[in-house]
Structure formats: structure tokens, C-alpha cells
PDB file of N, CA, C, O and CB in Angstrom:
ATOM      1  N   MET A   1    -172.196 -72.347  21.113  1.00  0.00           N
ATOM      2  CA  MET A   1    -171.422 -73.384  20.451  1.00  0.00           C
ATOM      3  C   MET A   1    -172.332 -74.446  19.831  1.00  0.00           C
ATOM      4  O   MET A   1    -172.075 -74.903  18.717  1.00  0.00           O
ATOM      5  CB  MET A   1    -170.456 -74.028  21.439  1.00  0.00           C
ATOM      6  N   THR A   2    -173.383 -74.837  20.534  1.00  0.00           N
ATOM      7  CA  THR A   2    -174.304 -75.847  20.027  1.00  0.00           C
ATOM      8  C   THR A   2    -174.958 -75.382  18.729  1.00  0.00           C
ATOM      9  O   THR A   2    -175.141 -76.175  17.806  1.00  0.00           O
ATOM     10  CB  THR A   2    -175.376 -76.168  21.075  1.00  0.00           C
ATOM     11  N   GLU A   3    -175.305 -74.114  18.658  1.00  0.00           N
ATOM     12  CA  GLU A   3    -175.925 -73.563  17.456  1.00  0.00           C
ATOM     13  C   GLU A   3    -174.967 -73.634  16.266  1.00  0.00           C
ATOM     14  O   GLU A   3    -175.388 -73.907  15.142  1.00  0.00           O
ATOM     15  CB  GLU A   3    -176.365 -72.111  17.698  1.00  0.00           C
ATOM     16  N   LEU A   4    -173.704 -73.393  16.509  1.00  0.00           N
ATOM     17  CA  LEU A   4    -172.685 -73.459  15.463  1.00  0.00           C
ATOM     18  C   LEU A   4    -172.535 -74.887  14.931  1.00  0.00           C
ATOM     19  O   LEU A   4    -172.417 -75.097  13.724  1.00  0.00           O
ATOM     20  CB  LEU A   4    -171.336 -72.949  15.999  1.00  0.00           C
ATOM     21  N   ILE A   5    -172.541 -75.851  15.828  1.00  0.00           N
ATOM     22  CA  ILE A   5    -172.431 -77.263  15.433  1.00  0.00           C
ATOM     23  C   ILE A   5    -173.663 -77.688  14.639  1.00  0.00           C
ATOM     24  O   ILE A   5    -173.542 -78.356  13.613  1.00  0.00           O
ATOM     25  CB  ILE A   5    -172.257 -78.170  16.679  1.00  0.00           C
ATOM     26  N   LEU A   6    -174.836 -77.305  15.109  1.00  0.00           N
ATOM     27  CA  LEU A   6    -176.077 -77.644  14.417  1.00  0.00           C
ATOM     28  C   LEU A   6    -176.093 -77.047  13.011  1.00  0.00           C
ATOM     29  O   LEU A   6    -176.479 -77.720  12.055  1.00  0.00           O
ATOM     30  CB  LEU A   6    -177.291 -77.149  15.219  1.00  0.00           C
ATOM     31  N   ASP A   7    -175.679 -75.802  12.883  1.00  0.00           N
ATOM     32  CA  ASP A   7    -175.622 -75.153  11.577  1.00  0.00           C
ATOM     33  C   ASP A   7    -174.663 -75.896  10.644  1.00  0.00           C
ATOM     34  O   ASP A   7    -174.967 -76.101   9.469  1.00  0.00           O
ATOM     35  CB  ASP A   7    -175.190 -73.683  11.727  1.00  0.00           C
ATOM     36  N   SER A   8    -173.521 -76.292  11.165  1.00  0.00           N
ATOM     37  CA  SER A   8    -172.535 -77.021  10.369  1.00  0.00           C
ATOM     38  C   SER A   8    -173.098 -78.358   9.885  1.00  0.00           C
ATOM     39  O   SER A   8    -172.938 -78.714   8.718  1.00  0.00           O
ATOM     40  CB  SER A   8    -171.255 -77.251  11.186  1.00  0.00           C
ATOM     41  N   LEU A   9    -173.752 -79.089  10.773  1.00  0.00           N
ATOM     42  CA  LEU A   9    -174.339 -80.382  10.400  1.00  0.00           C
ATOM     43  C   LEU A   9    -175.435 -80.212   9.354  1.00  0.00           C
ATOM     44  O   LEU A   9    -175.532 -81.004   8.417  1.00  0.00           O
ATOM     45  CB  LEU A   9    -174.906 -81.090  11.637  1.00  0.00           C
ATOM     46  N   GLN A  10    -176.259 -79.182   9.515  1.00  0.00           N
ATOM     47  CA  GLN A  10    -177.333 -78.946   8.551  1.00  0.00           C
ATOM     48  C   GLN A  10    -176.776 -78.624   7.170  1.00  0.00           C
ATOM     49  O   GLN A  10    -177.307 -79.091   6.162  1.00  0.00           O
ATOM     50  CB  GLN A  10    -178.235 -77.810   9.028  1.00  0.00           C
ATOM     51  N   ARG A  11    -175.721 -77.838   7.117  1.00  0.00           N
ATOM     52  CA  ARG A  11    -175.110 -77.507   5.832  1.00  0.00           C
ATOM     53  C   ARG A  11    -174.475 -78.738   5.189  1.00  0.00           C
ATOM     54  O   ARG A  11    -174.553 -78.917   3.974  1.00  0.00           O
ATOM     55  CB  ARG A  11    -174.061 -76.406   6.009  1.00  0.00           C
ATOM     56  N   ARG A  12    -173.856 -79.574   5.992  1.00  0.00           N
ATOM     57  CA  ARG A  12    -173.236 -80.793   5.460  1.00  0.00           C
ATOM     58  C   ARG A  12    -174.280 -81.771   4.932  1.00  0.00           C
ATOM     59  O   ARG A  12    -174.093 -82.379   3.878  1.00  0.00           O
ATOM     60  CB  ARG A  12    -172.390 -81.470   6.537  1.00  0.00           C
ATOM     61  N   MET A  13    -175.375 -81.918   5.668  1.00  0.00           N
ATOM     62  CA  MET A  13    -176.451 -82.802   5.209  1.00  0.00           C
ATOM     63  C   MET A  13    -177.075 -82.266   3.920  1.00  0.00           C
ATOM     64  O   MET A  13    -177.385 -83.042   3.016  1.00  0.00           O
ATOM     65  CB  MET A  13    -177.531 -82.952   6.303  1.00  0.00           C
ATOM     66  N   ALA A  14    -177.259 -80.959   3.829  1.00  0.00           N
ATOM     67  CA  ALA A  14    -177.807 -80.360   2.612  1.00  0.00           C
ATOM     68  C   ALA A  14    -176.875 -80.612   1.433  1.00  0.00           C
ATOM     69  O   ALA A  14    -177.335 -80.885   0.324  1.00  0.00           O
ATOM     70  CB  ALA A  14    -178.032 -78.844   2.804  1.00  0.00           C
ATOM     71  N   ALA A  15    -175.580 -80.524   1.663  1.00  0.00           N
ATOM     72  CA  ALA A  15    -174.609 -80.788   0.601  1.00  0.00           C
ATOM     73  C   ALA A  15    -174.677 -82.251   0.160  1.00  0.00           C
ATOM     74  O   ALA A  15    -174.619 -82.540  -1.035  1.00  0.00           O
ATOM     75  CB  ALA A  15    -173.182 -80.439   1.073  1.00  0.00           C
ATOM     76  N   MET A  16    -174.798 -83.168   1.113  1.00  0.00           N
ATOM     77  CA  MET A  16    -174.903 -84.595   0.770  1.00  0.00           C
ATOM     78  C   MET A  16    -176.182 -84.872  -0.016  1.00  0.00           C
ATOM     79  O   MET A  16    -176.159 -85.612  -0.999  1.00  0.00           O
ATOM     80  CB  MET A  16    -174.870 -85.464   2.046  1.00  0.00           C
ATOM     81  N   HIS A  17    -177.300 -84.277   0.416  1.00  0.00           N
ATOM     82  CA  HIS A  17    -178.552 -84.467  -0.313  1.00  0.00           C
ATOM     83  C   HIS A  17    -178.422 -83.948  -1.737  1.00  0.00           C
ATOM     84  O   HIS A  17    -178.901 -84.580  -2.678  1.00  0.00           O
ATOM     85  CB  HIS A  17    -179.712 -83.760   0.408  1.00  0.00           C
ATOM     86  N   SER A  18    -177.787 -82.819  -1.894  1.00  0.00           N
ATOM     87  CA  SER A  18    -177.588 -82.240  -3.219  1.00  0.00           C
ATOM     88  C   SER A  18    -176.793 -83.192  -4.115  1.00  0.00           C
ATOM     89  O   SER A  18    -177.131 -83.375  -5.285  1.00  0.00           O
ATOM     90  CB  SER A  18    -176.868 -80.886  -3.108  1.00  0.00           C
ATOM     91  N   LEU A  19    -175.749 -83.788  -3.572  1.00  0.00           N
ATOM     92  CA  LEU A  19    -174.940 -84.727  -4.346  1.00  0.00           C
ATOM     93  C   LEU A  19    -175.740 -85.967  -4.745  1.00  0.00           C
ATOM     94  O   LEU A  19    -175.622 -86.446  -5.873  1.00  0.00           O
ATOM     95  CB  LEU A  19    -173.707 -85.140  -3.548  1.00  0.00           C
ATOM     96  N   TYR A  20    -176.556 -86.486  -3.821  1.00  0.00           N
ATOM     97  CA  TYR A  20    -177.371 -87.656  -4.154  1.00  0.00           C
ATOM     98  C   TYR A  20    -178.412 -87.320  -5.210  1.00  0.00           C
ATOM     99  O   TYR A  20    -178.643 -88.113  -6.122  1.00  0.00           O
ATOM    100  CB  TYR A  20    -178.055 -88.201  -2.904  1.00  0.00           C
ATOM    101  N   TYR A  21    -179.050 -86.145  -5.098  1.00  0.00           N
ATOM    102  CA  TYR A  21    -180.029 -85.739  -6.107  1.00  0.00           C
ATOM    103  C   TYR A  21    -179.372 -85.608  -7.474  1.00  0.00           C
ATOM    104  O   TYR A  21    -179.955 -86.013  -8.481  1.00  0.00           O
ATOM    105  CB  TYR A  21    -180.693 -84.412  -5.710  1.00  0.00           C
ATOM    106  N   GLN A  22    -178.173 -85.051  -7.523  1.00  0.00           N
ATOM    107  CA  GLN A  22    -177.451 -84.928  -8.788  1.00  0.00           C
ATOM    108  C   GLN A  22    -177.095 -86.309  -9.349  1.00  0.00           C
ATOM    109  O   GLN A  22    -177.196 -86.544 -10.554  1.00  0.00           O
ATOM    110  CB  GLN A  22    -176.174 -84.085  -8.595  1.00  0.00           C
ATOM    111  N   ALA A  23    -176.685 -87.206  -8.473  1.00  0.00           N
ATOM    112  CA  ALA A  23    -176.255 -88.539  -8.910  1.00  0.00           C
ATOM    113  C   ALA A  23    -177.406 -89.366  -9.476  1.00  0.00           C
ATOM    114  O   ALA A  23    -177.233 -90.067 -10.474  1.00  0.00           O
ATOM    115  CB  ALA A  23    -175.618 -89.283  -7.750  1.00  0.00           C
ATOM    116  N   VAL A  24    -178.561 -89.291  -8.856  1.00  0.00           N
ATOM    117  CA  VAL A  24    -179.678 -90.135  -9.295  1.00  0.00           C
ATOM    118  C   VAL A  24    -180.665 -89.408 -10.198  1.00  0.00           C
ATOM    119  O   VAL A  24    -181.614 -90.016 -10.693  1.00  0.00           O
ATOM    120  CB  VAL A  24    -180.410 -90.673  -8.098  1.00  0.00           C
ATOM    121  N   GLY A  25    -180.454 -88.130 -10.415  1.00  0.00           N
ATOM    122  CA  GLY A  25    -181.389 -87.340 -11.214  1.00  0.00           C
ATOM    123  C   GLY A  25    -181.596 -87.849 -12.626  1.00  0.00           C
ATOM    124  O   GLY A  25    -182.691 -87.725 -13.175  1.00  0.00           O
ATOM    125  N   SER A  26    -180.573 -88.412 -13.215  1.00  0.00           N
ATOM    126  CA  SER A  26    -180.682 -88.882 -14.599  1.00  0.00           C
ATOM    127  C   SER A  26    -180.788 -90.402 -14.700  1.00  0.00           C
ATOM    128  O   SER A  26    -180.749 -90.953 -15.800  1.00  0.00           O
ATOM    129  CB  SER A  26    -179.488 -88.406 -15.397  1.00  0.00           C
ATOM    130  N   MET A  27    -180.919 -91.075 -13.574  1.00  0.00           N
ATOM    131  CA  MET A  27    -180.991 -92.541 -13.584  1.00  0.00           C
ATOM    132  C   MET A  27    -182.431 -93.023 -13.668  1.00  0.00           C
ATOM    133  O   MET A  27    -183.353 -92.377 -13.170  1.00  0.00           O
ATOM    134  CB  MET A  27    -180.323 -93.119 -12.332  1.00  0.00           C
ATOM    135  N   ASP A  28    -182.602 -94.168 -14.310  1.00  0.00           N
ATOM    136  CA  ASP A  28    -183.895 -94.832 -14.274  1.00  0.00           C
ATOM    137  C   ASP A  28    -183.724 -96.124 -13.461  1.00  0.00           C
ATOM    138  O   ASP A  28    -182.641 -96.384 -12.937  1.00  0.00           O
ATOM    139  CB  ASP A  28    -184.433 -95.128 -15.733  1.00  0.00           C
ATOM    140  N   LEU A  29    -184.768 -96.920 -13.356  1.00  0.00           N
ATOM    141  CA  LEU A  29    -184.696 -98.133 -12.530  1.00  0.00           C
ATOM    142  C   LEU A  29    -183.614 -99.095 -12.993  1.00  0.00           C
ATOM    143  O   LEU A  29    -182.992 -99.776 -12.177  1.00  0.00           O
ATOM    144  CB  LEU A  29    -186.030 -98.843 -12.535  1.00  0.00           C
ATOM    145  N   GLU A  30    -183.389 -99.154 -14.287  1.00  0.00           N
ATOM    146  CA  GLU A  30    -182.352-100.055 -14.809  1.00  0.00           C
ATOM    147  C   GLU A  30    -180.970 -99.666 -14.279  1.00  0.00           C
ATOM    148  O   GLU A  30    -180.175-100.529 -13.909  1.00  0.00           O
ATOM    149  CB  GLU A  30    -182.351-100.035 -16.354  1.00  0.00           C
ATOM    150  N   HIS A  31    -180.695 -98.373 -14.245  1.00  0.00           N
ATOM    151  CA  HIS A  31    -179.405 -97.907 -13.725  1.00  0.00           C
ATOM    152  C   HIS A  31    -179.282 -98.171 -12.223  1.00  0.00           C
ATOM    153  O   HIS A  31    -178.257 -98.663 -11.751  1.00  0.00           O
ATOM    154  CB  HIS A  31    -179.228 -96.409 -14.009  1.00  0.00           C
ATOM    155  N   VAL A  32    -180.327 -97.842 -11.492  1.00  0.00           N
ATOM    156  CA  VAL A  32    -180.291 -97.959 -10.030  1.00  0.00           C
ATOM    157  C   VAL A  32    -180.144 -99.411  -9.590  1.00  0.00           C
ATOM    158  O   VAL A  32    -179.467 -99.695  -8.602  1.00  0.00           O
ATOM    159  CB  VAL A  32    -181.557 -97.357  -9.417  1.00  0.00           C
ATOM    160  N   ASN A  33    -180.771-100.323 -10.312  1.00  0.00           N
ATOM    161  CA  ASN A  33    -180.729-101.743  -9.943  1.00  0.00           C
ATOM    162  C   ASN A  33    -179.672-102.534 -10.702  1.00  0.00           C
ATOM    163  O   ASN A  33    -179.630-103.760 -10.606  1.00  0.00           O
ATOM    164  CB  ASN A  33    -182.075-102.369 -10.178  1.00  0.00           C
ATOM    165  N   HIS A  34    -178.824-101.851 -11.450  1.00  0.00           N
ATOM    166  CA  HIS A  34    -177.796-102.519 -12.258  1.00  0.00           C
ATOM    167  C   HIS A  34    -176.862-103.350 -11.374  1.00  0.00           C
ATOM    168  O   HIS A  34    -176.380-102.882 -10.342  1.00  0.00           O
ATOM    169  CB  HIS A  34    -176.981-101.482 -13.060  1.00  0.00           C
ATOM    170  N   PHE A  35    -176.621-104.583 -11.800  1.00  0.00           N
ATOM    171  CA  PHE A  35    -175.719-105.495 -11.088  1.00  0.00           C
ATOM    172  C   PHE A  35    -174.416-105.548 -11.864  1.00  0.00           C
ATOM    173  O   PHE A  35    -174.339-106.211 -12.898  1.00  0.00           O
ATOM    174  CB  PHE A  35    -176.345-106.932 -10.928  1.00  0.00           C
ATOM    175  N   GLU A  36    -173.398-104.864 -11.382  1.00  0.00           N
ATOM    176  CA  GLU A  36    -172.112-104.745 -12.077  1.00  0.00           C
ATOM    177  C   GLU A  36    -171.375-106.081 -12.161  1.00  0.00           C
ATOM    178  O   GLU A  36    -171.038-106.553 -13.246  1.00  0.00           O
ATOM    179  CB  GLU A  36    -171.232-103.720 -11.374  1.00  0.00           C
ATOM    180  N   ARG A  37    -171.137-106.669 -11.010  1.00  0.00           N
ATOM    181  CA  ARG A  37    -170.444-107.955 -10.946  1.00  0.00           C
ATOM    182  C   ARG A  37    -170.651-108.546  -9.548  1.00  0.00           C
ATOM    183  O   ARG A  37    -171.201-107.894  -8.661  1.00  0.00           O
ATOM    184  CB  ARG A  37    -168.912-107.794 -11.270  1.00  0.00           C
ATOM    185  N   GLU A  38    -170.210-109.764  -9.374  1.00  0.00           N
ATOM    186  CA  GLU A  38    -170.342-110.440  -8.091  1.00  0.00           C
ATOM    187  C   GLU A  38    -169.637-109.651  -6.991  1.00  0.00           C
ATOM    188  O   GLU A  38    -168.561-109.095  -7.210  1.00  0.00           O
ATOM    189  CB  GLU A  38    -169.774-111.862  -8.175  1.00  0.00           C
ATOM    190  N   LYS A  39    -170.241-109.604  -5.819  1.00  0.00           N
ATOM    191  CA  LYS A  39    -169.736-108.918  -4.625  1.00  0.00           C
ATOM    192  C   LYS A  39    -169.805-107.391  -4.721  1.00  0.00           C
ATOM    193  O   LYS A  39    -169.237-106.696  -3.878  1.00  0.00           O
ATOM    194  CB  LYS A  39    -168.309-109.335  -4.372  1.00  0.00           C
ATOM    195  N   VAL A  40    -170.485-106.868  -5.724  1.00  0.00           N
ATOM    196  CA  VAL A  40    -170.703-105.424  -5.840  1.00  0.00           C
ATOM    197  C   VAL A  40    -172.207-105.186  -5.777  1.00  0.00           C
ATOM    198  O   VAL A  40    -172.956-105.688  -6.615  1.00  0.00           O
ATOM    199  CB  VAL A  40    -170.083-104.843  -7.175  1.00  0.00           C
ATOM    200  N   LEU A  41    -172.641-104.425  -4.789  1.00  0.00           N
ATOM    201  CA  LEU A  41    -174.065-104.180  -4.597  1.00  0.00           C
ATOM    202  C   LEU A  41    -174.568-103.104  -5.554  1.00  0.00           C
ATOM    203  O   LEU A  41    -173.817-102.202  -5.925  1.00  0.00           O
ATOM    204  CB  LEU A  41    -174.345-103.773  -3.149  1.00  0.00           C
ATOM    205  N   PRO A  42    -175.846-103.195  -5.958  1.00  0.00           N
ATOM    206  CA  PRO A  42    -176.405-102.152  -6.818  1.00  0.00           C
ATOM    207  C   PRO A  42    -176.572-100.838  -6.050  1.00  0.00           C
ATOM    208  O   PRO A  42    -176.600-100.824  -4.820  1.00  0.00           O
ATOM    209  CB  PRO A  42    -177.757-102.604  -7.394  1.00  0.00           C
ATOM    210  N   ILE A  43    -176.680 -99.758  -6.782  1.00  0.00           N
ATOM    211  CA  ILE A  43    -176.838 -98.438  -6.181  1.00  0.00           C
ATOM    212  C   ILE A  43    -178.079 -98.394  -5.297  1.00  0.00           C
ATOM    213  O   ILE A  43    -178.084 -97.707  -4.276  1.00  0.00           O
ATOM    214  CB  ILE A  43    -176.920 -97.359  -7.267  1.00  0.00           C
ATOM    215  N   ALA A  44    -179.121 -99.111  -5.674  1.00  0.00           N
ATOM    216  CA  ALA A  44    -180.363 -99.119  -4.902  1.00  0.00           C
ATOM    217  C   ALA A  44    -180.111 -99.525  -3.451  1.00  0.00           C
ATOM    218  O   ALA A  44    -180.741 -98.984  -2.543  1.00  0.00           O
ATOM    219  CB  ALA A  44    -181.381-100.068  -5.542  1.00  0.00           C
ATOM    220  N   PHE A  45    -179.214-100.451  -3.225  1.00  0.00           N
ATOM    221  CA  PHE A  45    -178.893-100.896  -1.866  1.00  0.00           C
ATOM    222  C   PHE A  45    -178.350 -99.736  -1.038  1.00  0.00           C
ATOM    223  O   PHE A  45    -178.797 -99.504   0.085  1.00  0.00           O
ATOM    224  CB  PHE A  45    -177.871-102.051  -1.901  1.00  0.00           C
ATOM    225  N   SER A  46    -177.390 -99.016  -1.593  1.00  0.00           N
ATOM    226  CA  SER A  46    -176.790 -97.888  -0.874  1.00  0.00           C
ATOM    227  C   SER A  46    -177.800 -96.778  -0.640  1.00  0.00           C
ATOM    228  O   SER A  46    -177.849 -96.204   0.448  1.00  0.00           O
ATOM    229  CB  SER A  46    -175.592 -97.342  -1.645  1.00  0.00           C
ATOM    230  N   LEU A  47    -178.603 -96.469  -1.646  1.00  0.00           N
ATOM    231  CA  LEU A  47    -179.603 -95.410  -1.496  1.00  0.00           C
ATOM    232  C   LEU A  47    -180.631 -95.766  -0.433  1.00  0.00           C
ATOM    233  O   LEU A  47    -181.026 -94.916   0.364  1.00  0.00           O
ATOM    234  CB  LEU A  47    -180.302 -95.146  -2.827  1.00  0.00           C
ATOM    235  N   PHE A  48    -181.062 -97.014  -0.421  1.00  0.00           N
ATOM    236  CA  PHE A  48    -182.031 -97.458   0.580  1.00  0.00           C
ATOM    237  C   PHE A  48    -181.479 -97.263   1.986  1.00  0.00           C
ATOM    238  O   PHE A  48    -182.161 -96.714   2.851  1.00  0.00           O
ATOM    239  CB  PHE A  48    -182.402 -98.933   0.356  1.00  0.00           C
ATOM    240  N   HIS A  49    -180.257 -97.706   2.216  1.00  0.00           N
ATOM    241  CA  HIS A  49    -179.676 -97.607   3.549  1.00  0.00           C
ATOM    242  C   HIS A  49    -179.333 -96.167   3.920  1.00  0.00           C
ATOM    243  O   HIS A  49    -179.451 -95.782   5.084  1.00  0.00           O
ATOM    244  CB  HIS A  49    -178.433 -98.471   3.638  1.00  0.00           C
ATOM    245  N   TYR A  50    -178.919 -95.386   2.958  1.00  0.00           N
ATOM    246  CA  TYR A  50    -178.617 -93.979   3.226  1.00  0.00           C
ATOM    247  C   TYR A  50    -179.867 -93.246   3.708  1.00  0.00           C
ATOM    248  O   TYR A  50    -179.821 -92.521   4.702  1.00  0.00           O
ATOM    249  CB  TYR A  50    -178.051 -93.296   1.964  1.00  0.00           C
ATOM    250  N   THR A  51    -180.984 -93.438   3.002  1.00  0.00           N
ATOM    251  CA  THR A  51    -182.203 -92.719   3.371  1.00  0.00           C
ATOM    252  C   THR A  51    -182.797 -93.241   4.675  1.00  0.00           C
ATOM    253  O   THR A  51    -183.419 -92.475   5.410  1.00  0.00           O
ATOM    254  CB  THR A  51    -183.234 -92.827   2.257  1.00  0.00           C
ATOM    255  N   ASN A  52    -182.622 -94.510   4.975  1.00  0.00           N
ATOM    256  CA  ASN A  52    -183.173 -95.063   6.212  1.00  0.00           C
ATOM    257  C   ASN A  52    -182.326 -94.759   7.438  1.00  0.00           C
ATOM    258  O   ASN A  52    -182.821 -94.881   8.558  1.00  0.00           O
ATOM    259  CB  ASN A  52    -183.330 -96.546   6.077  1.00  0.00           C
ATOM    260  N   GLN A  53    -181.087 -94.373   7.270  1.00  0.00           N
ATOM    261  CA  GLN A  53    -180.232 -94.057   8.415  1.00  0.00           C
ATOM    262  C   GLN A  53    -180.416 -92.631   8.901  1.00  0.00           C
ATOM    263  O   GLN A  53    -179.986 -92.295  10.005  1.00  0.00           O
ATOM    264  CB  GLN A  53    -178.784 -94.283   8.059  1.00  0.00           C
ATOM    265  N   GLU A  54    -181.042 -91.793   8.105  1.00  0.00           N
ATOM    266  CA  GLU A  54    -181.272 -90.420   8.539  1.00  0.00           C
ATOM    267  C   GLU A  54    -182.348 -90.442   9.545  1.00  0.00           C
ATOM    268  O   GLU A  54    -182.727 -89.393  10.066  1.00  0.00           O
ATOM    269  CB  GLU A  54    -181.632 -89.491   7.377  1.00  0.00           C
TER     270      GLU A  54
END
């Protein structure tokens, strides 16, 4: 059972990484650090925390 859970988690993490690579693949620093409006954080904030939580 543990092996099945581990396999599932690995596949889910790989899928998430794939989505992030697709999302940022065409962005440059201007896009990543873009400030949309007050109380909305730039994408860089989310990416930083996402990569540091792994």
C-alpha cells in the first residue's frame, strides 16, 4: 500500500512541475514580477514559496 501511495504522490508532483514549467516557460522577468494591482502578489512570490515548500 505504501508503494502505491508513493507512486501516486510522485505522479502528482510530476504533473504539477509540468504545469509550472509550461506556465513560466514563455515568461521573462517583467512578466514574473508584474504587479497587477494592490493586494495581488506577483507570480514570483508564488513561485518562490512553491519551490521552497518542496
